[in-house]
C-alpha positions in Angstrom: 1.4 5.9 9.4 -1.3 8.4 10.3 -4.4 6.2 9.8 -5.4 2.9 8.2 -8.6 1.0 7.6 -8.7 -2.7 6.7 -11.8 -4.5 5.5 -11.3 -8.2 5.3 -13.4 -11.2 4.3 -12.3 -14.7 5.3 -13.2 -17.8 3.3 -11.8 -20.7 5.3 -13.3 -23.4 3.1 -11.3 -21.9 0.2 -8.2 -21.0 2.3 -8.5 -17.4 1.1 -8.5 -13.9 2.6 -9.8 -11.0 0.6 -9.0 -7.5 2.0 -9.0 -3.9 1.1 -6.7 -1.5 3.0 -6.9 2.3 3.0 -3.7 3.9 4.3 -3.0 7.5 5.2 0.5 8.7 6.0 2.6 11.8 6.3 5.9 11.9 4.3 8.9 12.5 6.6 11.0 13.3 3.5 10.1 13.9 -0.1 9.0 10.6 -1.7 8.8 9.3 -5.2 7.9 5.8 -4.1 5.9 4.5 -1.2 7.2 1.2 0.3 5.0 -1.1 2.4 6.0 -4.3 4.1 3.6 -7.2 3.3 4.0 -10.9 4.0 5.1 -12.8 0.8 2.2 -15.1 1.1 -0.2 -12.2 0.4 -0.7 -10.9 -3.1 -1.6 -7.3 -4.2 -4.1 -7.3 -7.1 -4.8 -3.5 -7.3 -3.5 -0.2 -5.9 -5.5 3.0 -6.2 -4.8 6.6 -5.3 -7.1 8.9 -3.3 -9.1 9.6 -6.5 -9.5 5.9 -7.3 -7.0 6.1 -10.1 -4.8 3.0 -10.6 -1.1 3.0 -9.5 1.5 0.5 -10.5 2.8 -1.8 -7.7 5.9 -3.8 -7.6 6.3 -6.8 -5.3 9.8 -7.4 -4.0 10.0 -10.8 -2.5 13.6 -10.4 -1.2 12.6 -7.9 1.4 8.8 -8.7 1.6 7.8 -5.2 0.3 5.4 -3.7 -2.1 6.7 -0.6 -3.8 4.3 1.9 -5.3 5.7 4.7 -7.5 4.0 8.0 -6.8 3.5 9.8 -10.2 3.4 13.3 -8.6 5.6 12.4 -5.7 4.8 13.3 -2.1 6.3 16.3 -0.4 7.5 16.3 3.2 4.7 18.0 5.1 5.7 16.8 8.6 7.4 20.0 9.6 4.9 22.5 8.0 
């Protein structure tokens, strides 16, 4: 991961955390899907691309991941 920013708001009386994360990463290989680990107790409600366009997200409870298909893929730029 190259960079990330997390803005979070805690509501202890409601037992809730609301957060927004912005993630920047360099693909080490060509990717069609980005995979992120996320604790199963946390729920993703929305995923947006860099242009604020919605992306689908699939929660996989078996391995505690969120998988985000990348419509245009992401090319390996690590060795450029």
